[in-house]
N, C-alpha and C positions, 0 to 999 in steps of 0.2 A: 223246163231250163232254170237253172240256179239264178237268183236275183243277184244283179251286179252290186257290189259293196266295196267301199274303201272307207274305214273308220280312222279318222284322224287321231284318235285317242290311242290306238293300238298299233296302227301300220305307220312305218317310217316315211316322212315327207318333209320334215325340217331338217335343213342343213346346218351342222355346227362343226366347230373346230375342236378335237379332242386335246385337252391340255397336256396329257402324258405322251401321246404319239404325234401331236402336231398335225394330224391328219383330218381330213373332211370326212364326215359321216352323216348318215340320216337317221333320224330318231322319230319316234311318235310323241304325241303330247305327253303321255303318261312316262315314258322313258325319260323325255327331257326334264320333266319335274323331279323325277326320282334321282337323277343325276346332273342337275344343273351346275353343281359345284365342280364336276369333271370336265366342263366344256369352257373353253375360253370365250367363245363368242358365236353369234349366229353367222352363217357364211353362204348366204344365198347368191343369187345372180347379180343384185344391186344392193347398195346400202339402203335405199328408200324401201326396198323389199324387206329387208330385215327389220327396219323401223316400224313397219307396218305389222309385222308378225310379232315384234317385240310387245307392241300395244295389245294385240290379241292375248298373248300370254299374261299381260298385266291386268287385262280385264278379268281373265279367270282368277288370278291371284287376289286382286281387290275383292271380288264378289265373295270368295271363300273366306278370307281372313277379316272381312268385315261382320261375319256371321260367326266364325269359329276361332277359338285362340289356338296357340301354339301346341296346346295339349289335345286338339281335336274336339274340344267340347264347345258348345254354343256359349255366348256370353251370357251372363246372369241377367242383363238388362234386357235381353231380346227372347222373344219366342220364336223357335225356329222348328218348321214342320220336319219331322225326322225322314219323311218319304221324299218330299220335293226339295228339301234342304233349303226353302225359302223362308223368309221371315214372314210370320202371320199377324205380328204386331209391333208397331215402331216404339222406340224408346220416347220418353217424356223429355221436355226441354230441361226439365230440372236434373235429369239423369245424365244429360249430354256431356258435361264436364268430366264425370266419373268414367263415362263410356270412352271418351277420348284418351283418358289415362290408361284403360285396359287394352286399347288398340295399340297404343305406343308400347305396352309391356309385350303383347304379343310379336310386335316388329323386333323388339329387343331379343327377344328369346330365340326367335327364327335366325337372326343375324348372328347371335352368339354360338348358336348350335352349327350353323354353316350348311344347313340343308333344309328343305321344305318338309313339312309333316304330312302324314298319311291322308289327311282329310282332303287334300287337293286331288289325290287319285280316286278316292271314294266319290268326290263330286263329279269327276269326269265319267266315272263309271255309271253314275246315277243318269247323266245326260248324254250318253253314249249315241242314242238314236238321233240326236241334234248334231252330231259331230261326223255323220255319215255323208260322205260326198255325193252319194247316191240316195235312192230310196224315196220315202214320202216327205222327208224333211231335209232335202239336200243342203248341205252346208254352204251359207252365204249365197244361197240361190232360191228360186221358187220353181214349183212343179209347173208343168204345161198347163194344167188347169188353172192355177193361181195366175200365171202370167196372162192367160187369155181373159180372165175375169177383170184384171187390173187395167189392161190397156184398151184403147178404143177397138171396136170391131174389126176396122179396116187395117189394124196393126196386129193382129193375131199371128200366132206362130205359123198358121196355114199360109198366110199372105206372104211370107218371106221377108217382111219389112223388119227393121230394128236389129238386123244382124250386125255383129261386131266381130271382126277377124281376130284370130289369135295374135297376128303380127301387130295388131293395134293394142291389145291388152298387155302383151310383152312390151314392157317399157324399155328393154334393150333395143327394141326396134321401132315401136310407136309409128307404125306406117299406116297411113289412110289410104283409100283407093285413089285419092286425088294427089297425094303428094309421097311419092316413093322415097324410102330411106335408104340413100345411096351408100352411106358409110356403116350400116348395120352390121353386126358380127354373123348374120346369116344371110343368105341370097336365095332368090328364086322362091321355089315352093317350100324350102326348108324353113321360111319365115313363118309359116303357118303349121309346123309340125312341132309337137311339144310332148314330153313324158307327163303321165298323170301327175306325179308329185311336183313337177314345176309348174303344171297348170293351176294346181291348188295354190301354189305361193303366188302366182300372178293374178289369180281371182281376187285374194284377200288384198293384194297390192292395188288392183284396179279400183276396188271399193273406195280405197283412200286417195287414190291419185288419177281419177278419171278425168279426161278432157271434156270438151263440150262439142265435139264434131257430131256426136250421135243425134238424131232429131226425134226418135220416138219417146213418148212421154206416157205416164199413166194418166188414167181419167181422173179430173179434178174439177170441182166447182169453180175455182179460179184458175186463170192462166198462169203458168209459171215458166220460167227458163231453166233447163237443165243446168245443174250447178257442178262445177268441178268437185272432185273429192275433197273432204274436209281437210286432210293434210296438205293437200295442194295450195291451200289458203293460209298456211301457217309459215312461220320462220322458225322451225323447231329447235328445241334445246333439250337435252336429256343428260343423266348422269352415266358415265362409262365406267364400269367396275373391271378389276382384274380377271374376274371370271364371269360367266353368264349368271350365275347365282347372284354374284354381287351387283351386276348390272340391274338385274330384276329387282333385288331388294332395295337399291338406292332409289329407284323409281317407283316402288311400291307406296303409293302415298295413301295411307289409311285414314289420315285426318286431313280433309280438305274443305275447310270452311264449315258451315252449317251442315249438320248431319242429314243425309238423304240414302234411303236404301238402294242398293245397287240393283241394276236390272240390265245385264247384257242381253243382246237381241235374241238369243236362243231361249231366254226365259219368258218371252211373249208367248202367249197361248197360240198365237197363229200369225202368219204373215200379214193377213187382213187387219189384225189388232195393231200391229206396228205400223202399217201404212196409214191408218186411221190417225195415229198420232203424229206421223210425219207431214200429213196434210195440213195439219194445224201449225206446222213450222215451229213447234215447241222445243225450245233448247233443253236438252237433257240436265237434269240436276245432279246427275251422278256419273262418275268417271267411267264405269263399265259400260254403260249404255253408249257414251260418247265415243270411247275407244272402238266399239263395234258397229258404229253407225254406217250405214249404208249410203252411197251416192246414186245407186242403180238397182232395180230388181233385174236379176240375171237368169236367164234360163238356158239350160244346155240340152240340145237334142244330140244323141250319139246315133252314127250309122252302123252298118254291118261291120266295117272295119274299125269300129271303135273310135272313129275320129269326130270330134266335137264340132257343132255349130252353135254358136253363142247368140242369143238374143238379149238385148239390153233396152231397158226403158228408164228415162229419168224420173227421180221423185222429188218432191219440195225439199229443200235444205233449209235449215234454221240459220238465223242470223249469227255472225261472229261477234256483233257488237256487245261489249261488256260480258263476254262468255268466260267468266273467271273460272268456271268449272274446268277449263282446259288448262292443265298445268305445264305443258310442254311446248310453250311458245313464248316469244318476247313481244311486248306490246308497246304501242304508242297512244298517246293522248291527243284528242281532237280538241277544238276551241271550246266545246261544251262540256269538257272533262270526262267525256266517254272514252273508253279505251276499246282498242281493237288490234288484232294482230298485226305486226309489222312485217309486211311481206318484202321479198327481195326481187329485183328484176335482173336482167342480163348486164346492165350498167354496173352493178354492184359485185361482179364476179371476182374481182380482185381485193375486195374488202374482207380482210380476215376477222375472226372473232374477237381478237384482243383489242382491235381498234374501236370496237363497240362495247367496251367492257361494261359501262354503266347501263347498257341494255340488259345485261344478264345478272349483274350484281349491284345492289343499291350502294352507292359510294358513301352515303351517310350512315351506312351500317345498320340501317332500321328498315325492316320489311315494309313494303307499301304495296298500293295496287299495281305498280308498274313491273315490280319484280316478278319473274317466272314463277309458277306454282311449285315446280320442282326445286327451285332454289330456295324458296321459303320453307319447304319441307326439309331440306338438308340443313338449313339454319336451325329449325326447330330441334332435329336431331342432335346437332352439335351443342346446342344450348342445353338441352336435356342430358348431356353426357354420355349419349348413346353411341355417337361415333367419335373417335379420338380427335383431340384438338390438332395433333400434328399430322393427321391423315392428310394426304393428298387427294383432292377432290378433282376429277377431270370431268368438265362439262363440254359435251360434244353437240354438234349441229348437222343434220342431214337435210338437205333441201333439194328439191326439184324444181328448176326454173322453167316457165313456160316460154314459148317463142314470142311472147308479147302481143299475139294476134288475138284479139277477144273473142272472135268466132271459132277458133279451134282451140287455142291454149295447149298445143302440142309440146311435149317435153323438149327442152333444148339444151339443158345442162343439168348434171347432178353434182351438188357440192357437199364435200365433207371437211370439217375443220373441228378442232378441239383446243382446249387450253386447261392446264393443271395449276392448282393452286392449293397451298395448305389451308386447312378448314380454319385454323385460328387466323390467318391472314384474310381469307375471303370474307369472313364474318366478324372482323375487328370492329368493335365499337368503343375504342378507348378515347374518342375525342376528335377535335378538328384535324389533327394530323394521323388519323387511324389509317392502316394500311390501304383499304380501298381508296381513299382520297389520294393518298400517295401514288398508288398505281394510276389513277386517273390523270392526275398531273404529269406524270411521265409520259403517258400516252398523248397528251395534248402537246407536250414539249417535243415528242418524237414526230408527230404529224406537222407541227410548226417548222421542224427541220425539213420535213419532206416538202412543205411548201416553198421554203427557201431553195431548195434543190430544183424544184419545177421552175421557179423563176430564173435560175441560172440556165436551165435548159431552154426556156423561152428566149433568153437573151442570144443563146447559140442559134436558134431558129431564125432570128432577125439578121444575126451576122451572115447566115447563109442564104438569106432571101427566101427562106420557106414561107409560103403564104398560110399554110395550115401548121397546126401544132401537133401532128401525128408522131413526129420524132420525140418531142417533149413527153407526150402522153405515153409512148411506149417506155422510154427510159424511166419514167416515174413510176410506172407499174413495175419494172424490174428492181427499182429502188425499194419499193415496198415488200416485194416478195423476197427479197434478201434480208429483210428485217423480221420476218415471221419467225423462223425457228429460234434465233438468237433471243427475241423478246419472249417467247414462250418459255424458253430455258430460263432466262432470268426471272420470270414469273414463278415458276415451278420452284425455284430454289429459295424464295422469300421465306422468312421465318420470323415469327415474333420475337425470337431470341437474338435475331440479327440487329445490329445497329442500322436504322433506316438510312441515315446520312451517308453511311457507307455504301449501302445498296444504290442509293440515288446516284452518288459519284460513280460507282462502278458502271451503271448503265450509261451515264452521260459520257464518260470516257470512250466506251466501246461505241457509241452512237456517233461521237466526234471523229474517230478513226474511220469508220465505215462511211461517213458522208464525204470526208475529205478524200478518201481513197476512190469512191465513186467519181466526185468531180475531177480528180486527178487523171482518171482514166479517160475521160472526155478531152481533157488538156492534151494527153499523150497522142490522140488521134486527130489532132488540130491540122487544118489545111492552111496553105498560104493565104487564102482568102480570111480565114478566121483570125489569122495573125495581123494581116493588114487592117481589118477592122473596117469601122465606119466612123464618119463625123457626126456628132450629134449636137444640138444646140439646146442648152438649159439656162435659163435666166440670163439670155444674151451673151452667154460664154459658150464657144465650141470647145468639144472634148472628143477625144479619141475613146472610142469603145471597141474593143477587141477580146478575144477569148481570154487573154491574160488578165485584163482589168476585170472581166466578168468573174474570173476565177478567184482573183484576190478579193473582190467584193463578197463573194460567196463564203470564202474563208473568214472573213471579218464577221459576217453575219452568223455564222456557226459559232464562232467564239463569243460573240455578244449574247446570243439566245441561250447557249448552254453554260455560260460563265465559267469557261474552262480555266480562268486563272485562278479561281478559288482554291484554296488549300485543303 
């Protein structure tokens, strides 16, 4: 009987959109890297799936181009084994600055050429046995023997413990045995049926976005709790290009702090070697290892109908505190000046990226520990003149929010957002009134008007005798939702050649009209009770408050805060 095989390097499994035909197609890893410039984007079942696969692709590119230049030759400062294509001796600290310049030169050559070089294909061919979904080194999995050796005896495959259903790994369903997913896109037994190429995509996704409902763990000297996948703990940000090639290039960070050799998971000698490192909870010091980090050991048993049974066991996760090796997240600082990823909850569903502009771009124009690594990288490329000053850079965010239940952390919502800004505007360092400062001031001004609008809505609630503020909160969410596209359009049109005062006045005038129109629409739906109003006493004087007085006060505050009388 022929041994079952499916090699990710040569067989199609990645969904992309072809730029010419605008049609979806499946490609292999080698085909993707050879024709990345011909694809618009990844096109999997969910955006988080695309993001997990994007990082896998970047791990391959980072590994290759940290060892070989754009002409497919090893860097002079490195010794690279011609067979394994791995580094046999690191560079000296004295050579690090020159090496960084070589890496930037490689990036520039690839970007100017508009395609990847042959060395990527050669690397994949060298490691093709590690990219087979079956066989002795099943991709992103362990063999039955390895699984049984790593888990307690009472949890081995024969016991049937540790099984995780496809419907749980499939993040479009995310159904546990205890909580049926009623509104899933599949029903009944179909939730557990999946084509092989889709299963591969979900396995990669699950390693990055696992919940914590599974109870089986590997053997370890110290007790540990199963951790959610690494990406599940971040508030991600990445650069989005016009083609898949450009997206990969803009996020291909070849210089990321102090030099460290890249080591993706498939370059470990064995699963056991990797697990020894993970038991120590050592934070990876290189991007490739971080991008390919597992949250579980997974083993798949196949029946005679070629249907999979998946076994899962948790492994210790490294801490995210001060994990600056991670370039694709925003950060927050604690009281001890430590930084950690700034995660989002369901309460922040309505908060668009632009409202947190300073989390993504340092408004002082100086890169620091809080600015995401990918933004620092783009700043470096712009400062080096490698990307054009007038190029619009799109920062995007893909986030999977959990249900807030610490014992399950089941997915509750997937969020996508983006914002585009000219490079010169984003990284302007011209002084106190540089563009990032102006943008942040306009955001604060806009949110100030949003607060005034909420106070107006609160007054309406009081007039109508509403004990809770559900009406105000819903209308406030709609107010901000209506701001998203106009503000992003204003942001994308900013240019260092434009007069900043005119840009500020333009936004203020639009915001004034928008706010007054929103309030007037409430006034138009007023009831007799709203007009009759209520009597309130303030400083011993009784005054009438009704919807008209509330509206007039709102108009006054908008004019006052926006200074609309300025010429």
